[in-house]
C-alpha positions in Angstrom: 167.1 134.4 110.5 164.4 136.2 109.2 161.8 137.8 111.9 158.4 139.6 112.1 158.6 143.3 113.4 155.6 145.6 114.9 156.8 148.1 111.7 155.2 145.3 109.4 159.4 145.1 108.4 160.5 142.0 108.5 164.0 141.8 109.9 166.9 139.7 108.8 169.8 138.4 111.5 173.0 137.4 110.2 176.1 136.1 112.3 179.6 136.9 111.7 181.4 135.0 114.6 182.2 138.5 116.3 179.4 140.5 115.4 175.3 139.7 115.1 173.6 142.0 113.0 169.8 143.2 112.5 168.7 144.2 108.9 165.8 146.1 108.0 164.6 143.1 105.5 163.0 145.5 103.1 165.7 148.1 102.8 168.5 145.7 103.5 169.6 148.8 106.0 171.7 147.7 109.1 169.7 148.5 112.2 171.2 146.8 115.0 174.5 145.3 115.8 176.1 143.6 118.6 179.0 142.4 119.4 180.4 139.8 121.9 183.6 137.1 122.3 184.6 134.0 124.6 182.2 134.0 127.6 179.7 136.8 126.8 177.7 137.7 129.7 174.8 138.9 128.3 175.7 139.0 124.3 176.5 136.9 121.4 179.3 134.6 122.1 180.7 134.1 118.4 177.7 133.1 116.9 178.4 131.3 113.2 174.9 130.6 112.7 171.3 132.1 113.7 167.9 130.3 113.6 164.6 131.9 114.2 162.8 130.6 117.6 159.4 132.4 118.1 160.5 136.2 118.6 163.6 135.2 120.0 167.1 134.0 117.8 168.9 131.0 118.4 172.7 131.2 118.2 175.3 128.7 117.7 178.8 128.7 117.7 181.1 125.4 117.2 183.8 128.0 118.3 183.2 128.9 121.6 181.0 126.0 122.4 177.3 126.8 123.2 174.1 127.6 122.1 172.4 131.0 123.1 168.5 132.2 123.2 168.9 135.5 122.6 166.6 138.5 122.6 166.9 141.0 119.7 164.7 144.0 121.1 166.4 143.8 124.4 169.8 142.7 122.9 170.7 140.3 125.3 171.2 136.7 125.9 168.5 135.1 127.5 169.9 131.4 128.1 173.9 130.0 127.4 173.8 126.4 127.0 177.2 124.7 126.8 177.0 122.2 123.5 179.1 119.7 121.8 180.5 121.6 118.8 176.8 122.8 117.4 176.9 123.1 113.7 173.0 125.1 113.7 170.1 125.6 116.2 166.2 127.1 115.9 163.3 127.1 117.6 160.9 124.1 117.4 158.1 122.7 119.5 158.9 125.1 122.3 161.8 124.1 122.6 165.5 124.5 120.3 167.0 121.7 118.4 170.3 121.8 117.6 172.8 120.1 115.2 175.7 118.2 117.2 179.2 117.2 115.1 180.8 115.8 119.2 177.8 113.6 119.2 177.1 113.2 115.4 173.2 113.9 116.4 170.5 116.7 116.4 169.0 117.1 119.9 166.0 118.9 120.9 167.1 121.6 124.1 165.7 122.7 126.9 167.0 126.4 127.0 165.7 127.3 130.1 167.7 123.8 131.7 169.6 123.0 129.3 168.8 119.4 129.2 168.6 117.7 125.7 167.0 114.5 124.3 168.3 112.6 121.1 166.4 113.3 118.3 168.6 111.4 115.7 171.8 110.3 114.8 174.0 111.3 111.4 177.2 111.4 110.1 177.7 114.9 110.2 174.2 117.0 110.9 174.5 120.7 109.3 171.6 123.0 108.3 168.2 122.6 109.9 164.8 123.6 108.3 161.6 123.7 110.0 157.6 124.4 108.8 154.7 123.9 111.8 155.3 120.0 113.1 158.3 119.1 110.2 161.7 118.8 110.5 164.0 118.4 108.3 168.2 118.8 108.7 171.6 118.1 106.4 173.9 115.7 106.4 177.3 117.5 105.2 179.2 114.3 104.7 176.3 112.0 103.5 175.5 114.6 100.6 171.8 113.9 101.7 168.2 115.9 103.4 166.4 114.1 105.9 163.0 114.4 107.5 163.4 113.6 111.0 160.0 114.8 112.4 157.1 114.7 110.6 153.8 116.3 111.6 154.9 117.1 115.5 156.3 112.7 115.3 159.7 112.0 115.5 160.3 109.4 112.9 163.6 107.1 111.9 165.3 109.6 109.5 164.0 109.6 106.1 165.6 110.8 103.1 164.0 113.5 100.9 167.2 114.1 98.9 170.7 112.7 98.1 173.5 113.5 95.6 174.1 116.9 97.1 177.7 118.3 97.9 178.5 119.0 101.3 174.9 120.7 102.0 174.6 123.0 105.3 172.5 125.6 105.3 168.8 124.5 104.7 166.0 126.8 104.7 162.0 126.3 103.8 160.8 127.4 100.3 158.0 129.9 99.7 156.5 127.1 97.5 156.6 124.4 100.5 159.8 122.4 99.4 163.2 123.6 100.7 166.5 125.7 99.3 169.8 124.2 100.5 173.4 125.5 100.3 175.3 122.6 98.8 178.9 124.5 100.0 180.8 121.8 98.1 179.8 123.4 94.9 179.4 127.1 95.7 175.3 127.2 95.1 172.1 127.0 96.5 169.6 124.7 95.1 165.8 123.6 95.6 164.4 120.3 97.0 161.1 119.2 96.3 159.9 117.3 98.8 157.6 115.2 96.5 160.0 113.8 93.7 163.3 114.5 96.0 164.2 116.4 92.5 167.2 118.5 93.4 167.4 122.1 91.1 170.8 124.2 91.3 168.6 128.0 91.0 172.0 130.5 92.4 175.3 129.3 91.0 178.6 130.9 91.8 178.8 131.3 95.6 181.5 132.8 97.0 181.3 130.5 100.4 185.0 129.5 100.4 187.1 127.1 98.9 
């Protein structure tokens, strides 16, 4: 996740199970390191993904079965909610959106009450990406990316790309398209939203077997 900072440098945050890191986006220098564990009170609960949520961070961990809204300014979890095998989470439309393997769905989560509403049902929803009022999700099993929200309105899951190999991480690209980690092909690819064209741009990722 990337957040702006008061010193003019972006902050980059990475989740690594037992540790949540904060880096200077320009120099790469480690600025913050938060450790946590099962039932962590106030700290990160074994986060595996991190997404932007306004000035805060959305942490998800299928390992501990929770989603957290985390304040990097104070280094504390503002809210911790149970989730059904969460694979990704980020801020969207004043709440959080979470991809859940346990319910095969993307849900909208109110972090203050932990109440959820279903946005879409998919096979294996993984990476999420949002821009303004638009929301997309990758489906690891189907090898596709779908748009779920268009200009603030929930729509039927609409394919924007297919033929991907185990897509996981998803992000909005500077050119307005999407970037996707094809975990099964060990690469990052770009997706042209108008054409649906998938173009490998970073091969040879060391992202597991």
